[in-house]
DSSP file (Angstrom, degrees, kcal/mol; ACC not computed):
  #  RESIDUE AA STRUCTURE BP1 BP2  ACC     N-H-->O    O-->H-N    N-H-->O    O-->H-N    TCO  KAPPA ALPHA  PHI   PSI    X-CA   Y-CA   Z-CA
    1    1 A X              0   0    0      0, 0.0    42,-2.6     0, 0.0     2,-0.5   0.000 360.0 360.0 360.0 126.6  -47.5  186.6  -57.6
    2    2 A X  E     -a   43   0A   0     40,-0.2     2,-0.6    42,-0.1    42,-0.2  -0.959 360.0-153.6-118.4 132.8  -47.0  183.1  -59.0
    3    3 A X  E     -a   44   0A   0     40,-2.7    42,-1.7    -2,-0.5     2,-0.1  -0.919  14.4-139.6 -99.1 115.1  -48.3  182.1  -62.4
    4    4 A X  E     +a   45   0A   0     -2,-0.6     2,-0.3    40,-0.2    42,-0.2  -0.408  37.8 151.3 -67.9 147.3  -49.1  178.4  -62.9
    5    5 A X  E     -a   46   0A   0     40,-1.7    42,-2.6    -2,-0.1     3,-0.3  -0.971  58.0-101.5-166.1 171.5  -48.0  177.0  -66.3
    6    6 A X  S    S+     0   0    0     -2,-0.3     2,-0.4     1,-0.3    40,-0.1   0.850 112.6  22.7 -74.5 -29.5  -46.9  173.9  -68.1
    7    7 A X     >  -     0   0    0      1,-0.1     4,-2.2    39,-0.1     5,-0.3  -0.869  62.3-166.9-143.0  99.4  -43.2  175.0  -68.1
    8    8 A X  H  > S+     0   0    0     -2,-0.4     4,-2.7    -3,-0.3     5,-0.2   0.870  89.5  51.6 -51.5 -44.4  -41.9  177.5  -65.6
    9    9 A X  H  > S+     0   0    0     19,-0.2     4,-1.6     2,-0.2    -1,-0.2   0.873 109.7  47.1 -62.8 -44.2  -38.7  178.1  -67.4
   10   10 A X  H  > S+     0   0    0      2,-0.2     4,-1.5    -3,-0.2    -1,-0.2   0.872 115.1  46.0 -71.9 -34.1  -40.2  178.8  -70.8
   11   11 A X  H  X S+     0   0    0     -4,-2.2     4,-2.0     2,-0.2     5,-0.2   0.927 111.7  52.1 -71.9 -43.3  -42.9  181.3  -69.3
   12   12 A X  H  X S+     0   0    0     -4,-2.7     4,-2.3    -5,-0.3     5,-0.2   0.899 107.9  52.2 -59.7 -40.8  -40.3  183.1  -67.2
   13   13 A X  H  X S+     0   0    0     -4,-1.6     4,-2.1     2,-0.2    -1,-0.2   0.870 107.0  52.7 -66.8 -37.6  -38.2  183.5  -70.3
   14   14 A X  H  X S+     0   0    0     -4,-1.5     4,-2.4    -3,-0.2    -2,-0.2   0.957 112.9  44.0 -59.9 -52.2  -41.1  185.1  -72.2
   15   15 A X  H  X S+     0   0    0     -4,-2.0     4,-2.3     2,-0.2     6,-0.5   0.783 110.4  56.1 -62.4 -31.1  -41.7  187.6  -69.4
   16   16 A X  H  X>S+     0   0    0     -4,-2.3     4,-1.8    -5,-0.2     5,-0.6   0.913 112.9  41.5 -63.7 -46.0  -37.9  188.2  -69.1
   17   17 A X  H  <5S+     0   0    0     -4,-2.1    -2,-0.2    -5,-0.2    -1,-0.2   0.916 115.7  49.4 -69.2 -41.9  -37.8  189.2  -72.6
   18   18 A X  H  <5S+     0   0    0     -4,-2.4    -2,-0.2     1,-0.2    -3,-0.2   0.877 124.2  27.7 -68.2 -43.5  -41.1  191.1  -72.6
   19   19 A X  H  <5S-     0   0    0     -4,-2.3    -1,-0.2    -5,-0.2    -2,-0.2   0.564  99.1-121.2-101.9  -5.7  -40.3  193.2  -69.6
   20   20 A X  T  <5 +     0   0    0     -4,-1.8    16,-0.3    -5,-0.2    -3,-0.2   0.779  65.3 142.9  76.7  22.1  -36.4  193.4  -69.6
   21   21 A X      < -     0   0    0     -5,-0.6     2,-0.3    -6,-0.5    14,-0.2  -0.346  45.4-122.3 -91.7 172.4  -36.4  191.8  -66.1
   22   22 A X  E     -B   34   0A   0     12,-2.8    12,-2.7    -2,-0.1     2,-0.6  -0.895  18.7-111.1-118.6 149.8  -33.8  189.3  -64.9
   23   23 A X  E     +B   33   0A   0     -2,-0.3    10,-0.2    10,-0.2     3,-0.1  -0.711  37.4 173.3 -72.9 120.5  -34.1  185.7  -63.5
   24   24 A X  E     +     0   0A   0      8,-2.3     2,-0.3    -2,-0.6     9,-0.2   0.591  63.1  16.7-106.3 -12.4  -33.2  186.1  -59.9
   25   25 A X  E     -B   32   0A   0      7,-1.1     7,-2.7     2,-0.1     2,-0.4  -0.960  64.4-174.7-158.0 139.0  -34.0  182.6  -58.6
   26   26 A X  E     +B   31   0A   0     -2,-0.3     2,-0.3     5,-0.2     5,-0.2  -0.987   9.0 169.5-146.1 130.3  -34.5  179.4  -60.3
   27   27 A X  E >   -B   30   0A   0      3,-3.4     3,-0.7    -2,-0.4    -2,-0.1  -0.778  55.9 -91.5-126.7 171.6  -35.5  175.6  -59.4
   28   28 A X  T 3  S+     0   0    0     -2,-0.3   -19,-0.2     1,-0.2   -20,-0.1   0.806 124.9  16.9 -57.6 -35.2  -36.4  172.9  -61.6
   29   29 A X  T 3  S+     0   0    0    -21,-0.1    17,-2.4     1,-0.1     2,-0.3   0.068 121.8  62.3-124.5  15.8  -40.2  173.8  -61.6
   30   30 A X  E <   +BC  27  45A   0     -3,-0.7    -3,-3.4    15,-0.2     2,-0.4  -0.981  54.2 178.8-153.9 129.9  -40.1  177.3  -60.2
   31   31 A X  E     -BC  26  44A   0     13,-1.9    13,-2.9    -2,-0.3     2,-0.5  -0.992  11.1-158.3-140.3 146.5  -38.6  180.6  -61.5
   32   32 A X  E     -BC  25  43A   0     -7,-2.7    -8,-2.3    -2,-0.4    -7,-1.1  -0.982   7.6-171.8-122.2 130.8  -38.6  184.2  -60.2
   33   33 A X  E     -BC  23  42A   0      9,-3.2     9,-2.3    -2,-0.5     2,-0.3  -0.977   8.5-173.0-122.5 143.6  -38.0  187.2  -62.4
   34   34 A X  E     -B   22   0A   0    -12,-2.7   -12,-2.8    -2,-0.4     2,-0.2  -0.950  33.0-106.3-138.0 151.8  -37.5  190.7  -61.0
   35   35 A X    >   -     0   0    0      5,-0.4     3,-1.6    -2,-0.3   -14,-0.1  -0.522  29.9-137.5 -64.8 130.2  -37.2  194.2  -62.3
   36   36 A X  T 3  S+     0   0    0    -16,-0.3    -1,-0.1     1,-0.2     3,-0.1   0.808 105.7  61.2 -66.0 -22.9  -33.4  195.1  -61.9
   37   37 A X  T 3  S-     0   0    0      1,-0.3    -1,-0.2     0, 0.0     2,-0.1   0.535 117.6-113.5 -74.5  -8.3  -34.7  198.5  -60.6
   38   38 A X    <   +     0   0    0     -3,-1.6    -1,-0.3     1,-0.1     2,-0.2  -0.336  65.7 107.5  99.8 176.6  -36.5  196.7  -57.7
   39   39 A X  S    S-     0   0    0     -2,-0.1    -4,-0.1    -3,-0.1    -1,-0.1  -0.530  76.1 -17.7 105.8-168.6  -40.2  196.3  -56.9
   40   40 A X        -     0   0    0     -2,-0.2    -5,-0.4    -6,-0.1     2,-0.2  -0.343  63.3-155.5 -64.1 139.3  -42.5  193.3  -57.1
   41   41 A X        -     0   0    0     -7,-0.1     2,-0.4    -2,-0.1    -7,-0.2  -0.582  13.7-117.0-107.3-178.4  -41.4  190.3  -59.3
   42   42 A X  E     - C   0  33A   0     -9,-2.3    -9,-3.2    -2,-0.2     2,-0.3  -0.945  22.4-160.2-114.1 132.9  -43.2  187.6  -61.1
   43   43 A X  E     -aC   2  32A   0    -42,-2.6   -40,-2.7    -2,-0.4     2,-0.4  -0.840   3.0-156.4-114.9 156.3  -42.8  183.8  -60.2
   44   44 A X  E     -aC   3  31A   0    -13,-2.9   -13,-1.9    -2,-0.3     2,-0.5  -0.995   5.3-163.7-136.8 125.1  -43.7  180.9  -62.5
   45   45 A X  E     -aC   4  30A   0    -42,-1.7   -40,-1.7    -2,-0.4   -15,-0.2  -0.945  19.9-127.6-109.7 123.3  -44.6  177.3  -61.3
   46   46 A X  E     -a    5   0A   0    -17,-2.4     2,-0.3    -2,-0.5   -40,-0.2  -0.564  28.2-175.0 -66.7 134.5  -44.7  174.2  -63.5
   47   47 A X    >   -     0   0    0    -42,-2.6     3,-2.3    -2,-0.2    -2,-0.0  -0.924  20.1-153.5-133.7 111.9  -47.9  172.4  -63.0
   48   48 A X  T 3  S+     0   0    0     -2,-0.3    -1,-0.1     1,-0.3   -42,-0.0   0.819  97.6  41.8 -56.4 -33.5  -48.4  169.1  -64.8
   49   49 A X  T 3  S+     0   0    0    -44,-0.1    -1,-0.3     2,-0.1   -43,-0.1   0.144  82.3 146.6 -95.0  17.2  -52.2  169.4  -65.0
   50   50 A X    <   -     0   0    0     -3,-2.3     2,-0.5   -45,-0.2   -44,-0.0  -0.280  27.7-168.4 -57.6 133.5  -52.2  173.1  -65.9
   51   51 A X        -     0   0    0    -46,-0.0    -2,-0.1    55,-0.0    -1,-0.0  -0.993  23.1-121.5-123.2 126.2  -55.1  174.1  -68.3
   52   52 A X        -     0   0    0     -2,-0.5    10,-0.2     1,-0.1    54,-0.1  -0.245  31.1-107.0 -64.1 147.6  -55.0  177.5  -69.9
   53   53 A X        -     0   0    0     52,-0.2     2,-0.5     1,-0.1    10,-0.2  -0.319  29.1-118.4 -73.0 162.1  -57.9  179.9  -69.3
   54   54 A X        -     0   0    0      8,-2.3     2,-0.4     4,-0.1    10,-0.3  -0.870  29.1-128.1-101.4 133.0  -60.4  180.6  -72.0
   55   55 A X  S    S+     0   0    0     -2,-0.5    36,-0.2     2,-0.1    37,-0.2  -0.999  97.7  31.2-125.9 131.5  -60.7  184.2  -73.2
   56   56 A X  S    S-     0   0    0     -2,-0.4    -1,-0.1    35,-0.1    35,-0.0   0.686 110.9-115.4 -59.4 159.3  -63.4  185.5  -73.3
   57   57 A X        -     0   0    0     -2,-0.1     2,-0.4    -4,-0.0    -2,-0.1  -0.337  33.7-168.3 -70.3 150.5  -64.5  183.4  -70.3
   58   58 A X    >   -     0   0    0      3,-0.1     3,-1.7     4,-0.1    -4,-0.1  -0.994  31.5 -97.2-136.9 141.0  -67.3  181.0  -71.0
   59   59 A X  T 3  S+     0   0    0     -2,-0.4     3,-0.1     1,-0.2     0, 0.0  -0.302 108.0  22.4 -58.4 142.9  -69.3  179.1  -68.4
   60   60 A X  T 3  S+     0   0    0      1,-0.3     2,-0.3     0, 0.0    -1,-0.2   0.460 106.8  95.7  80.7  -0.1  -68.1  175.5  -67.7
   61   61 A X  S <  S-     0   0    0     -3,-1.7    -1,-0.3     1,-0.1    -3,-0.1  -0.846  91.6 -69.5-120.8 163.6  -64.6  176.2  -69.1
   62   62 A X        -     0   0    0     -2,-0.3    -8,-2.3   -10,-0.2     2,-0.2  -0.219  52.7-148.6 -54.1 118.3  -61.4  177.1  -67.4
   63   63 A X        -     0   0    0    -10,-0.2     2,-0.2    -2,-0.1    -8,-0.1  -0.549  17.6-108.8 -90.4 153.1  -61.6  180.6  -66.0
   64   64 A X        -     0   0    0    -10,-0.3     3,-0.1    -2,-0.2    -1,-0.1  -0.539  17.1-158.2 -74.0 144.2  -58.7  183.0  -65.6
   65   65 A X  S    S-     0   0    0      1,-0.3     2,-0.3    -2,-0.2    -1,-0.1   0.699  73.4 -17.1 -88.5 -26.5  -57.6  183.6  -62.0
   66   66 A X        -     0   0    0     42,-0.0    -1,-0.3     2,-0.0    42,-0.3  -0.946  57.8-146.3-166.0 169.4  -55.9  187.0  -62.8
   67   67 A X        -     0   0    0     -2,-0.3     2,-0.4    -3,-0.1    42,-0.2  -0.969  19.2-123.3-146.6 156.4  -54.6  189.0  -65.7
   68   68 A X  E     -d  109   0B   0     40,-1.2    42,-3.2    -2,-0.3     2,-0.5  -0.835  17.8-157.4-107.0 136.3  -51.7  191.4  -66.0
   69   69 A X  E     -d  110   0B   0     -2,-0.4     2,-0.5    40,-0.2    42,-0.2  -0.919   9.6-168.7-108.2 133.3  -52.4  195.0  -67.2
   70   70 A X  E     -d  111   0B   0     40,-3.7    42,-2.7    -2,-0.5     2,-0.4  -0.975  15.3-138.5-126.5 126.9  -49.3  196.8  -68.7
   71   71 A X  E     +d  112   0B   0     -2,-0.5     2,-0.3    40,-0.2    42,-0.2  -0.666  30.1 177.8 -83.1 131.4  -49.4  200.5  -69.4
   72   72 A X  E     -d  113   0B   0     40,-2.9    42,-1.2    -2,-0.4     3,-0.2  -0.918  36.9-137.7-133.5 160.7  -47.8  201.5  -72.7
   73   73 A X  S    S+     0   0    0     -2,-0.3     2,-0.4     1,-0.3    -1,-0.1   0.784  95.9  25.3 -77.3 -36.2  -47.2  204.6  -74.8
   74   74 A X     >  -     0   0    0      1,-0.1     4,-2.4    38,-0.1    -1,-0.3  -0.978  62.6-159.9-143.1 115.5  -48.1  203.1  -78.1
   75   75 A X  H  > S+     0   0    0     -2,-0.4     4,-2.8     2,-0.2     5,-0.2   0.922  93.4  47.1 -64.2 -44.6  -50.5  200.1  -78.6
   76   76 A X  H  > S+     0   0    0      1,-0.2     4,-2.9     2,-0.2     5,-0.2   0.946 116.3  45.4 -60.7 -49.8  -49.4  199.0  -82.0
   77   77 A X  H  > S+     0   0    0      1,-0.2     4,-2.5     2,-0.2    -1,-0.2   0.924 114.7  48.3 -63.3 -43.0  -45.7  199.2  -81.1
   78   78 A X  H  X S+     0   0    0     -4,-2.4     4,-2.8     2,-0.2    -1,-0.2   0.883 111.0  50.9 -60.3 -43.1  -46.3  197.4  -77.7
   79   79 A X  H  X S+     0   0    0     -4,-2.8     4,-3.0     2,-0.2     5,-0.3   0.940 108.8  49.8 -62.1 -49.8  -48.3  194.7  -79.4
   80   80 A X  H  X S+     0   0    0     -4,-2.9     4,-2.6     1,-0.2    -2,-0.2   0.940 111.9  50.0 -56.2 -46.0  -45.6  194.0  -82.0
   81   81 A X  H  X S+     0   0    0     -4,-2.5     4,-1.8    -5,-0.2    -1,-0.2   0.947 110.9  47.4 -57.1 -49.5  -43.0  193.8  -79.3
   82   82 A X  H  <>S+     0   0    0     -4,-2.8     5,-2.4     1,-0.2     4,-0.5   0.898 112.4  49.9 -62.3 -38.7  -45.0  191.4  -77.2
   83   83 A X  H ><5S+     0   0    0     -4,-3.0     3,-1.0     3,-0.2    -1,-0.2   0.898 108.6  52.3 -64.6 -41.2  -45.8  189.2  -80.3
   84   84 A X  H 3<5S+     0   0    0     -4,-2.6    -1,-0.2    -5,-0.3    -2,-0.2   0.874 107.4  53.6 -56.8 -37.1  -42.1  189.1  -81.2
   85   85 A X  T 3<5S-     0   0    0     -4,-1.8    -1,-0.2    -5,-0.2    -2,-0.2   0.603 135.8 -84.9 -79.0 -11.2  -41.4  188.0  -77.6
   86   86 A X  T < 5S+     0   0    0     -3,-1.0    -3,-0.2    -4,-0.5    -2,-0.1   0.494  86.2 126.5 124.2   1.5  -43.9  185.1  -78.0
   87   87 A X      < -     0   0    0     -5,-2.4     2,-0.4    -6,-0.1    -1,-0.3  -0.358  42.7-147.3 -78.6 168.4  -47.4  186.5  -77.2
   88   88 A X  E     -E  102   0B   0     14,-1.9    14,-2.2    -2,-0.1     2,-0.0  -0.994  20.4-106.0-141.3 141.2  -50.4  186.2  -79.4
   89   89 A X  E     -E  101   0B   0     -2,-0.4    12,-0.2    12,-0.2     2,-0.2  -0.313  34.6-124.6 -57.0 132.0  -53.3  188.5  -80.0
   90   90 A X        -     0   0    0     10,-2.6    10,-0.2     1,-0.1    -1,-0.1  -0.518  12.8-130.5 -75.3 148.9  -56.5  187.3  -78.5
   91   91 A X  S    S+     0   0    0    -36,-0.2     2,-0.6    -2,-0.2    -1,-0.1   0.893  93.0  65.3 -64.5 -37.6  -59.4  187.0  -81.0
   92   92 A X        -     0   0    0    -37,-0.2     2,-0.5    -3,-0.0    -2,-0.1  -0.754  61.3-178.5 -94.1 124.3  -61.8  189.0  -78.8
   93   93 A X        -     0   0    0     -2,-0.6     6,-0.0     1,-0.1    -4,-0.0  -0.889   4.0-173.9-119.2 102.8  -60.9  192.6  -78.3
   94   94 A X        +     0   0    0     -2,-0.5     2,-0.3     1,-0.1    -1,-0.1   0.751  67.0  30.1 -73.2 -24.3  -63.4  194.3  -75.9
   95   95 A X    >   -     0   0    0      3,-0.3     3,-1.1     1,-0.1     5,-0.1  -0.981  66.0-134.4-140.7 147.3  -62.2  197.9  -76.2
   96   96 A X  T 3  S+     0   0    0     -2,-0.3    -1,-0.1     1,-0.2    -2,-0.0   0.779 106.7  51.4 -69.7 -25.2  -60.4  200.1  -78.8
   97   97 A X  T 3  S+     0   0    0     15,-0.0    16,-1.2    16,-0.0     2,-0.3   0.220 106.5  59.4-101.3  15.8  -57.9  201.5  -76.3
   98   98 A X  E <   - F   0 112B   0     -3,-1.1     2,-0.5    14,-0.2    -3,-0.3  -0.995  66.2-151.8-140.2 144.3  -56.7  198.2  -74.9
   99   99 A X  E     - F   0 111B   0     12,-2.2    12,-3.1    -2,-0.3     2,-0.7  -0.977  10.9-149.8-117.0 124.3  -55.1  195.2  -76.6
  100  100 A X  E     + F   0 110B   0     -2,-0.5   -10,-2.6    10,-0.2     2,-0.2  -0.854  23.5 172.9 -91.4 113.4  -55.7  191.8  -75.2
  101  101 A X  E     -EF  89 109B   0      8,-3.0     8,-2.4    -2,-0.7     2,-0.4  -0.728  23.8-135.8-114.4 167.9  -52.8  189.4  -75.8
  102  102 A X  E     -EF  88 108B   0    -14,-2.2   -14,-1.9    -2,-0.2     6,-0.2  -0.994  17.1-130.9-127.3 130.6  -52.2  185.9  -74.5
  103  103 A X    >   -     0   0    0      4,-3.0     3,-3.4    -2,-0.4   -16,-0.1  -0.229  42.2 -89.2 -73.4 169.3  -48.9  184.8  -73.2
  104  104 A X  T 3  S+     0   0    0      1,-0.3    -1,-0.1     2,-0.1   -93,-0.1   0.793 131.9  49.8 -57.7 -22.4  -47.4  181.5  -74.4
  105  105 A X  T 3  S-     0   0    0      2,-0.1    -1,-0.3   -94,-0.1   -52,-0.2   0.515 123.4-104.7 -92.7   1.6  -49.3  179.6  -71.5
  106  106 A X    <   +     0   0    0     -3,-3.4     2,-0.3     1,-0.3    -2,-0.1   0.458  69.5 146.8  98.3   4.8  -52.6  181.3  -72.4
  107  107 A X        -     0   0    0    -55,-0.1    -4,-3.0     1,-0.1    -1,-0.3  -0.613  49.8-119.4 -73.6 131.1  -52.8  183.9  -69.6
  108  108 A X  E     - F   0 102B   0     -2,-0.3   -40,-1.2   -42,-0.3     2,-0.4  -0.441  32.3-178.6 -63.9 138.0  -54.5  187.2  -70.7
  109  109 A X  E     -dF  68 101B   0     -8,-2.4    -8,-3.0   -42,-0.2     2,-0.5  -0.979  13.6-146.6-141.3 134.8  -52.5  190.3  -70.5
  110  110 A X  E     -dF  69 100B   0    -42,-3.2   -40,-3.7    -2,-0.4     2,-0.5  -0.824   3.8-157.9-108.6 131.3  -53.8  193.7  -71.4
  111  111 A X  E     +dF  70  99B   0    -12,-3.1   -12,-2.2    -2,-0.5     2,-0.4  -0.884  23.6 173.0 -94.6 128.8  -51.9  196.5  -73.0
  112  112 A X  E     -dF  71  98B   0    -42,-2.7   -40,-2.9    -2,-0.5   -14,-0.2  -0.991  31.4-108.1-143.8 150.4  -53.6  199.9  -72.4
  113  113 A X  E      d   72   0B   0    -16,-1.2   -40,-0.2    -2,-0.4   -39,-0.0  -0.383 360.0 360.0 -71.9 144.7  -52.6  203.5  -73.0
  114  114 A X              0   0    0    -42,-1.2    -1,-0.1    -2,-0.1   -41,-0.1   0.479 360.0 360.0-106.6 360.0  -51.6  205.9  -70.2
């Protein structure tokens, strides 16, 4: 999975801190981070014309292509950790048992209880 963004290195650094993953490959405009325990990684690609999606979605504005869901044990603790890493809480919160955050490039990511 590749997330487009204005700065691949900056967004990769955010997810590296958030997830505790490692950068395993890096080029000037593309970065791959992976869980040291294995599994699927996340890639980030710099795109000069990148436009952040709007949350919640509105007709005629940039739509999200995907969002990441992350299962957590404690919503408040996980939200504080993500915000400290560089995320911001979205104004619109559709459910009490989910927290919608926006990564530094504006991609929605949802924290939910398991």
